[in-house]
C-alpha angles and dihedrals in degrees: 000000000000124000120172125176133192097350114185129171133175133182105206109311092342115099107204101171119036108195101312121192118199139162135177130189127225112280093014127136109213120184122200120201139173143119122300111279092030094117099254098130092039088055090048091053095050095044087050091051092241087121132024123238118232091227135001135060136257129204127194112199090335096314116122108219102176091095099047118120118244092258092049094045090053092052091046090051096049091051103037108026133061126192132203118182138191087252109050097221092206111166106251097211090057131075121241095263092048092053090053093047095052099086091044092051089048087053091059098255116152115258092244094053090044090054093048094045090048095048090048090056095043088054092047089051093045096241100100089111087066095051094120096041119103119230094263089059093053128084119242091261094047091049093051089048089053088051091053091050088053090049089053100040093097093045092241124201092231137023119207116200123188112196089325094176096038094110098039130096117244097267096048088043094054091048089051091050092052090048095059091056092048091051089048089054098042101035100029093227129153118241121199102188126185108202142161089203103105096191091054092045088054090053091063125100086244133011121205127187125211128203130169094350100312141081111260109252096021 
């Protein structure tokens, strides 16, 4: 599903990624761990096309994306990649269902179909009863579930999650972790998750550890 070769990335004189190779299969959950500053989030942003590598190439399901124009890359990202962050980044002026619908509307899906898909996901994630509530009216766990629904609304090939349970209490964090595996089983999506939660990391199909811009053992 994803294959990256020789990914390097520097910010000024600081080399953050040092020729990283990475691959993930369809319907696989891969966890990435390591100390702060190891390059985990930078790799996630590069793999998710939010940032471009200085060198190396990335393929999604056999499609080489390194040569895409900015516009083509944005369209590809919207339709094929979902993101879940530690800070949910829900838009405060919109309701839960409106936040979920936004990526689908950007992709050009009709409003009725956007609404149907969003409600389907909110129900799957057990927050459908909160559809008309704004983020400030939701608990932390509910906000993160809405963010997960938003990440899934366009049925992406891959979901990238950066410390998705970092701001949740242990109960909500455990629920979110279980949810990722259920979604993997039901929707056959690939999840790449950066986490400091060692217990969660060990639950993944494959656990990778980063240090100093490389995977340990690479």
